[in-house]
N, C-alpha and C positions, 0 to 999 in steps of 0.2 A: 504493500500500500504506500501511497505517496505521503511522506511526512510533511509536517507543517512548514518547515524551512524550504523544502523543495517546492511546495505548492505556492508559497509566497514569492519565491524567486520566479516561478513561471508567470504569476500574475503581474509581477513588476515588468517583465518583458512585454506583456500584452499592453499594459498601461503606457509604457514608453512608445510602443508601436502606434497606439492611438494618438498620442500627443504629436508624434512626428507626422503622421498622416494628416491630421487637421492643420498643422502649420503649413505643410507643403501644399495642401489643397487651397488654403487661404491665399498663399503666394500666387498660385496658378490663377485663381479667380480674379486677382488684382490685375492680371495681364489681359483679360478678355476685353474685346471690343464691345461696344454697346449692342451691336446687332447679334453678337454671339450669345448674349444673355437671353435673347428672345428666340434662339434656335430650339427645335425640338430635341429633347433628351431621349434616352432609352427607356425612361421610367414612365410608363403609361402615357398620359396626355400632358405631362408636365414639361414646360420649357426648362431651360437651364436655371432661370431665376427661381422657379418653384422648387426645384430640387435643392438648390442652395438654401432657400428659406426653410425647407423641411429639415435639412441636416442639423440646424441649430434649434429646432423647436424644443427639444428636451432640455436645453440649457436655459431657455428664455421663459418657459411656462412652468409655473409651480404645479405641484400635484393637484391642488384644489382647482386651479385654472384648467388643467388638462381634463379633469373629471367633469368640469362644467362644460367644456367644449364637447365632450363625449355625450353628455346629456342632450345638448342641443342637436347632436347628430343622431339622436334616438338610439344610442348604443352602438352605432355602426362605426368601427374604428377607421375603416378606409374612407368613409364619407367625412369623418372628422379631420383626418390628416390632410385630405384634399382641400377642404375648405380653409383650414388654417394656413396651409402652404400658399394658396392663392391670395389670401388676405395679406399675409406677411410679405409676400413677394412684391405686392403693390405698395405696401406701407413703408418699406425700407429701401434705402439706396443700395446700389451694388457694392459700394465700398463698405457699407455697414454689414451686409450679408457676409462678405469675406471676413470682416473683423470679428463677427460673432464666433466663427470657427477658430480664428487665431487666439482670441482672448480667452476662449474656453478649451484650450488644448488639453488641459488636465482636469476638465470637469468630470466628475464620477458617474455621469448619467449612463445607464444601461437600458436596453429595450426590455419589454415585458418578459421575454424569454431570451436565453442565450448568454446572459451575463456579459463579462468583459469581451469575450470573443464575439458575441453578438454586436456589441458596440463597435468593435473594429470592423466587422463585416458591414455594418450600416454605413460607416464612413468610406470604406474602400469601394464598395459596390456603387454607392451613390456618386462617388468621385468618378468612377468608370462610366456611369450613366452619362456624365457630362463629357468626359474627354473622348470616349469612343464615338459618341454622337457627333462631336465637333471635329473628329478626325485628328485629334492631337495625340502625338506619340509619347504619352506619359507611361512609363513602366513602373508598376507598383513593385517595391523591393521584394525580393524572394522570401525573406524571412516573414513578412506580413502575409504573403500569399500562402505560404506553407501552414501558418497558424489556421487560416480559414479553410484551406483544402482538406486539412486533417479533421475538420469538424463537420464535413458533409455527411449527412445521415439520411436514411429513407424518410424520417419524420420531417426533416427540413425541406426535402424535395417535395414532399406532399403539400406542405404549407405553402410553398411557392408555385404549386401547380405544375411541377416538372415531371414528365413521364419519361423515365430512362429504361423502360422495359426493353430488354434485348439490345441495349446500347452500352458501349464502353467509352467513357471519356478518356482521351489519351493526350497528355500535354506534349507539345513539340519542343518546349524550351526547358522543361523540368522533368526529372524522373518521377512522374506521378501519373496514375490512372485510377479510374473508379468505374465499377460496374463490370458487366460482361455482355458480350454480344458484338454486334457490328460497330466498328470504331468510328468515333467522331474525333478528328484531330483539330487542334488549335493551340494558341498560346494558353498558358495556365490562367492568366487573368480573363481571357475570353471564356474559357470553360467555367471559371468561377461565376461569371455573369450568367451563363447558361443555367448553372445550378441554382441561381437566385431568380430564375424565371424570366430572364430577359431574352428578347429576340435580338439577334445581332445582325448588323448590316451584311448583305450578301458578299461572299468572298472571304470572310474571316475564318470560316470553318471548312474543313474538308471531311470527306467520307460520305457514304451512301445515305445515312440518316440525317445529314447536316441540314437539309432543307426544312426539317421540322423545327429547327431552332434559329431560322434566319428571317429577316424582314426586308423586303425590297425598299429602295429609296422612295418610291411613290407611296408606299404604305406609311412611311414616316411622315411624309408631307401631308397625307390625308389625316393622320392622327393630330398633327399640329393644327390643321384647319378646323378640326372638330372640337378642339379644346375650348 
């Protein structure tokens, strides 16, 4: 069994990874042009600015405020997060949205499930929602990716609506794979996005089943128009 010292050391590594990811994403957001903030992300019908606003929601809203928003949304978590993200994206400047991440690099927030690893996944995946959609070549450091790839479980895949029946995810840049069956090849961070329920732009994945996990450029445009 893992002793207390070893466990605390592991948690410290994750905390440091979270802080580094938030600071790096804040720096990246500061470089975006105005029009990029309004581009469609990989995350549902959110633009880049809604994703950025959502990423800091847990820092800015107290528990009572969050519960109040949930009541307004009649208990629907997805409706609540969507409404708050759109409201806050409109209310705050882009520099403020970036600043929320930087100023809260060490904030102890964690999602309802997943603990610290879940918080790291929240930051990394939403960051990729932005950078992949914008065509930016940001590479998430390997140590952060491995923390998250090692946490992929059937329960998480089910939560995000990902069907990997008879599919094996196989990273081209890391010694990592998951599942069994017909292979889908891609970078480790693209496969992580897949495991979190994202549809990737055409051409980023290879393998016979890859079409199940991709989205054409015109589909991204349509989602943006419908938002």
